[in-house]
C-alpha positions in Angstrom: 2.4 6.7 2.9 4.2 9.5 4.6 7.0 8.8 7.1 7.3 11.5 9.8 10.0 12.4 12.3 8.8 12.8 15.9 8.9 16.5 15.3 6.3 16.1 12.5 8.9 16.8 9.7 8.3 14.6 6.6 11.1 12.1 6.1 9.8 10.0 3.1 6.8 9.3 0.9 5.8 6.2 -0.9 3.0 5.6 -3.4 1.5 2.4 -4.8 -0.3 2.1 -8.1 -1.2 -1.6 -8.9 -0.6 -3.2 -12.2 -3.9 -2.1 -13.7 -3.7 1.4 -12.4 -7.2 1.1 -11.0 -8.7 1.3 -7.5 -6.0 0.4 -4.9 -6.8 0.8 -1.2 -4.9 0.4 2.0 -7.2 -1.1 4.6 -5.0 -1.6 7.7 -1.6 -0.4 8.9 0.7 -1.7 11.6 4.2 -0.9 12.9 6.5 -3.5 14.5 9.0 -3.0 17.3 11.8 -2.4 14.8 9.9 0.5 13.1 8.9 -1.4 10.0 5.5 -0.2 8.6 3.1 -2.8 7.1 0.1 -1.8 5.0 -2.5 -4.4 4.0 -5.1 -3.7 1.3 -6.1 -4.7 -2.2 -5.6 -3.8 -5.9 -8.4 -4.1 -8.4 -7.9 -5.5 -11.9 -10.4 -5.9 -14.7 -9.4 -9.4 -15.5 -12.5 -11.5 -15.6 -13.8 -13.8 -18.3 -16.8 -11.6 -19.0 -16.9 -7.9 -19.8 -17.3 -5.8 -16.7 -16.1 -8.6 -14.4 -13.7 -7.3 -11.8 -11.0 -9.2 -9.9 -8.8 -8.1 -7.0 -5.6 -9.1 -5.4 -4.6 -8.8 -1.8 -1.6 -6.6 -1.2 0.8 -6.5 1.7 3.6 -3.9 1.6 6.5 -3.5 4.1 8.4 -0.3 4.5 11.6 0.1 6.6 12.0 3.1 8.9 13.9 4.7 6.0 11.3 3.6 3.4 13.5 1.0 1.7 
């Protein structure tokens, strides 16, 4: 994520690396009237009962206009 000022100047950055450090993807983004940014996606984890079985978790992150 990269927060930009109206002039295009970078204000903040944020990264997400899920618990397994595997394939994490943001799939959708929205901004509410207060300027909060919401990112929806998933985080993969190799946590199945059998070798090679992959599990995933849905992720929803919220960032304030100042990235708090």
